[in-house]
ChimeraX commands (.cxc) that place a marker at each C-alpha (Angstrom):
marker #1 position -115.74,209.31,101.62 radius 0.5
marker #1 position -117.18,207.45,104.56 radius 0.5
marker #1 position -116.26,203.80,104.92 radius 0.5
marker #1 position -113.04,204.19,102.92 radius 0.5
marker #1 position -109.72,203.91,104.73 radius 0.5
marker #1 position -107.44,206.93,104.74 radius 0.5
marker #1 position -103.66,206.97,104.83 radius 0.5
marker #1 position -100.90,209.46,105.55 radius 0.5
marker #1 position -98.46,210.12,102.71 radius 0.5
marker #1 position -95.99,207.53,104.13 radius 0.5
marker #1 position -98.63,204.77,103.87 radius 0.5
marker #1 position -99.59,204.64,107.56 radius 0.5
marker #1 position -103.27,203.94,108.15 radius 0.5
marker #1 position -104.99,206.91,109.79 radius 0.5
marker #1 position -107.79,206.28,112.28 radius 0.5
marker #1 position -109.13,209.45,113.75 radius 0.5
marker #1 position -111.15,212.58,113.21 radius 0.5
marker #1 position -110.92,214.36,109.85 radius 0.5
marker #1 position -111.78,217.72,108.34 radius 0.5
marker #1 position -111.48,219.35,104.91 radius 0.5
marker #1 position -109.28,222.32,104.09 radius 0.5
marker #1 position -110.42,225.35,102.07 radius 0.5
marker #1 position -109.90,223.51,98.77 radius 0.5
marker #1 position -111.89,220.48,99.92 radius 0.5
marker #1 position -108.92,218.17,100.55 radius 0.5
marker #1 position -109.19,215.78,103.49 radius 0.5
marker #1 position -106.90,216.40,106.47 radius 0.5
marker #1 position -106.22,214.80,109.85 radius 0.5
marker #1 position -107.75,216.21,113.04 radius 0.5
marker #1 position -111.25,217.46,113.77 radius 0.5
marker #1 position -110.13,221.09,113.36 radius 0.5
marker #1 position -107.32,222.61,111.35 radius 0.5
marker #1 position -104.08,223.01,113.28 radius 0.5
marker #1 position -100.42,223.38,112.35 radius 0.5
marker #1 position -99.95,219.63,112.83 radius 0.5
marker #1 position -102.81,218.64,110.46 radius 0.5
marker #1 position -101.67,216.43,107.58 radius 0.5
marker #1 position -103.22,215.60,104.24 radius 0.5
marker #1 position -104.89,212.17,103.95 radius 0.5
marker #1 position -104.99,209.92,100.89 radius 0.5
marker #1 position -106.85,206.86,99.61 radius 0.5
marker #1 position -104.91,203.68,98.86 radius 0.5
marker #1 position -105.05,204.33,95.10 radius 0.5
marker #1 position -103.37,207.72,95.55 radius 0.5
marker #1 position -100.33,206.38,97.43 radius 0.5
marker #1 position -96.99,205.74,95.75 radius 0.5
marker #1 position -96.19,202.19,94.64 radius 0.5
marker #1 position -93.67,201.78,97.48 radius 0.5
marker #1 position -96.16,202.85,100.14 radius 0.5
marker #1 position -98.93,200.64,98.69 radius 0.5
marker #1 position -96.63,197.63,99.04 radius 0.5
marker #1 position -95.83,198.61,102.64 radius 0.5
marker #1 position -99.53,198.79,103.48 radius 0.5
marker #1 position -100.27,195.44,101.80 radius 0.5
marker #1 position -97.52,193.77,103.86 radius 0.5
marker #1 position -99.00,195.20,107.04 radius 0.5
marker #1 position -102.46,193.92,106.08 radius 0.5
marker #1 position -101.09,190.41,105.43 radius 0.5
marker #1 position -99.34,190.38,108.78 radius 0.5
marker #1 position -102.52,191.52,110.56 radius 0.5
marker #1 position -104.53,188.81,108.79 radius 0.5
marker #1 position -102.04,186.16,109.93 radius 0.5
marker #1 position -102.29,187.37,113.51 radius 0.5
marker #1 position -106.09,187.24,113.43 radius 0.5
marker #1 position -106.24,183.69,112.10 radius 0.5
marker #1 position -104.27,182.19,114.97 radius 0.5
marker #1 position -106.43,179.58,116.63 radius 0.5
marker #1 position -107.18,180.06,120.28 radius 0.5
marker #1 position -106.73,177.05,122.48 radius 0.5
marker #1 position -110.00,175.99,124.04 radius 0.5
marker #1 position -110.74,174.23,127.29 radius 0.5
marker #1 position -108.86,170.99,127.78 radius 0.5
marker #1 position -110.35,167.98,129.55 radius 0.5
marker #1 position -108.80,167.25,132.96 radius 0.5
marker #1 position -109.26,163.50,132.47 radius 0.5
marker #1 position -108.21,162.72,128.85 radius 0.5
marker #1 position -108.77,158.95,129.07 radius 0.5
marker #1 position -112.37,159.37,130.27 radius 0.5
marker #1 position -112.94,162.03,127.63 radius 0.5
marker #1 position -111.72,159.75,124.82 radius 0.5
marker #1 position -113.96,156.89,126.04 radius 0.5
marker #1 position -117.03,159.15,126.10 radius 0.5
marker #1 position -116.06,160.58,122.72 radius 0.5
marker #1 position -115.90,157.11,121.15 radius 0.5
marker #1 position -119.35,156.38,122.62 radius 0.5
marker #1 position -120.66,159.59,121.06 radius 0.5
marker #1 position -119.28,158.54,117.66 radius 0.5
marker #1 position -121.13,155.22,117.93 radius 0.5
marker #1 position -124.35,156.76,119.27 radius 0.5
marker #1 position -124.80,159.57,116.68 radius 0.5
marker #1 position -124.92,159.16,112.91 radius 0.5
marker #1 position -123.28,162.56,112.40 radius 0.5
marker #1 position -120.25,163.34,114.50 radius 0.5
marker #1 position -119.25,166.07,115.14 radius 0.5
marker #1 position -122.59,167.80,115.44 radius 0.5
marker #1 position -124.13,170.17,117.96 radius 0.5
marker #1 position -126.22,167.38,119.52 radius 0.5
marker #1 position -123.31,164.96,119.70 radius 0.5
marker #1 position -120.98,167.51,121.26 radius 0.5
marker #1 position -123.61,168.58,123.79 radius 0.5
marker #1 position -124.17,164.95,124.76 radius 0.5
marker #1 position -120.42,164.39,124.98 radius 0.5
marker #1 position -119.87,167.31,127.37 radius 0.5
marker #1 position -122.90,166.47,129.50 radius 0.5
marker #1 position -121.94,162.78,129.82 radius 0.5
marker #1 position -118.27,163.55,130.45 radius 0.5
marker #1 position -119.20,165.92,133.30 radius 0.5
marker #1 position -121.71,163.42,134.77 radius 0.5
marker #1 position -118.95,160.82,134.99 radius 0.5
marker #1 position -116.71,163.16,136.96 radius 0.5
marker #1 position -114.75,164.88,134.19 radius 0.5
marker #1 position -113.95,168.57,134.11 radius 0.5
marker #1 position -112.24,171.18,131.97 radius 0.5
marker #1 position -109.17,173.30,132.66 radius 0.5
marker link #1:1,2 radius 0.2
marker link #1:2,3 radius 0.2
marker link #1:3,4 radius 0.2
marker link #1:4,5 radius 0.2
marker link #1:5,6 radius 0.2
marker link #1:6,7 radius 0.2
marker link #1:7,8 radius 0.2
marker link #1:8,9 radius 0.2
marker link #1:9,10 radius 0.2
marker link #1:10,11 radius 0.2
marker link #1:11,12 radius 0.2
marker link #1:12,13 radius 0.2
marker link #1:13,14 radius 0.2
marker link #1:14,15 radius 0.2
marker link #1:15,16 radius 0.2
marker link #1:16,17 radius 0.2
marker link #1:17,18 radius 0.2
marker link #1:18,19 radius 0.2
marker link #1:19,20 radius 0.2
marker link #1:20,21 radius 0.2
marker link #1:21,22 radius 0.2
marker link #1:22,23 radius 0.2
marker link #1:23,24 radius 0.2
marker link #1:24,25 radius 0.2
marker link #1:25,26 radius 0.2
marker link #1:26,27 radius 0.2
marker link #1:27,28 radius 0.2
marker link #1:28,29 radius 0.2
marker link #1:29,30 radius 0.2
marker link #1:30,31 radius 0.2
marker link #1:31,32 radius 0.2
marker link #1:32,33 radius 0.2
marker link #1:33,34 radius 0.2
marker link #1:34,35 radius 0.2
marker link #1:35,36 radius 0.2
marker link #1:36,37 radius 0.2
marker link #1:37,38 radius 0.2
marker link #1:38,39 radius 0.2
marker link #1:39,40 radius 0.2
marker link #1:40,41 radius 0.2
marker link #1:41,42 radius 0.2
marker link #1:42,43 radius 0.2
marker link #1:43,44 radius 0.2
marker link #1:44,45 radius 0.2
marker link #1:45,46 radius 0.2
marker link #1:46,47 radius 0.2
marker link #1:47,48 radius 0.2
marker link #1:48,49 radius 0.2
marker link #1:49,50 radius 0.2
marker link #1:50,51 radius 0.2
marker link #1:51,52 radius 0.2
marker link #1:52,53 radius 0.2
marker link #1:53,54 radius 0.2
marker link #1:54,55 radius 0.2
marker link #1:55,56 radius 0.2
marker link #1:56,57 radius 0.2
marker link #1:57,58 radius 0.2
marker link #1:58,59 radius 0.2
marker link #1:59,60 radius 0.2
marker link #1:60,61 radius 0.2
marker link #1:61,62 radius 0.2
marker link #1:62,63 radius 0.2
marker link #1:63,64 radius 0.2
marker link #1:64,65 radius 0.2
marker link #1:65,66 radius 0.2
marker link #1:66,67 radius 0.2
marker link #1:67,68 radius 0.2
marker link #1:68,69 radius 0.2
marker link #1:69,70 radius 0.2
marker link #1:70,71 radius 0.2
marker link #1:71,72 radius 0.2
marker link #1:72,73 radius 0.2
marker link #1:73,74 radius 0.2
marker link #1:74,75 radius 0.2
marker link #1:75,76 radius 0.2
marker link #1:76,77 radius 0.2
marker link #1:77,78 radius 0.2
marker link #1:78,79 radius 0.2
marker link #1:79,80 radius 0.2
marker link #1:80,81 radius 0.2
marker link #1:81,82 radius 0.2
marker link #1:82,83 radius 0.2
marker link #1:83,84 radius 0.2
marker link #1:84,85 radius 0.2
marker link #1:85,86 radius 0.2
marker link #1:86,87 radius 0.2
marker link #1:87,88 radius 0.2
marker link #1:88,89 radius 0.2
marker link #1:89,90 radius 0.2
marker link #1:90,91 radius 0.2
marker link #1:91,92 radius 0.2
marker link #1:92,93 radius 0.2
marker link #1:93,94 radius 0.2
marker link #1:94,95 radius 0.2
marker link #1:95,96 radius 0.2
marker link #1:96,97 radius 0.2
marker link #1:97,98 radius 0.2
marker link #1:98,99 radius 0.2
marker link #1:99,100 radius 0.2
marker link #1:100,101 radius 0.2
marker link #1:101,102 radius 0.2
marker link #1:102,103 radius 0.2
marker link #1:103,104 radius 0.2
marker link #1:104,105 radius 0.2
marker link #1:105,106 radius 0.2
marker link #1:106,107 radius 0.2
marker link #1:107,108 radius 0.2
marker link #1:108,109 radius 0.2
marker link #1:109,110 radius 0.2
marker link #1:110,111 radius 0.2
marker link #1:111,112 radius 0.2
marker link #1:112,113 radius 0.2
marker link #1:113,114 radius 0.2
view
């Protein structure tokens, strides 16, 4: 089935070309070779291998959710002063308009980002 992930018998996710054998079972590789292996759906894996795959998914999800550090102002005191002005000037802060004004004003006054 297209769009469904396929796994080797040991629970390892398989990403690559596939083909079907004479009986219609899905195998690894674009063409049949001696090293071709049968592929399975998650529901067909053993309980032990399902747990292994779920752990790997959780770990991958944790890695993806790490927050990237953005640009930092080179002059933090100036940045905080302009930021407090933005909070007073705009009814809604943070907003796209307020942040755009903040960056523009901070740069006009000689600030920069690293």
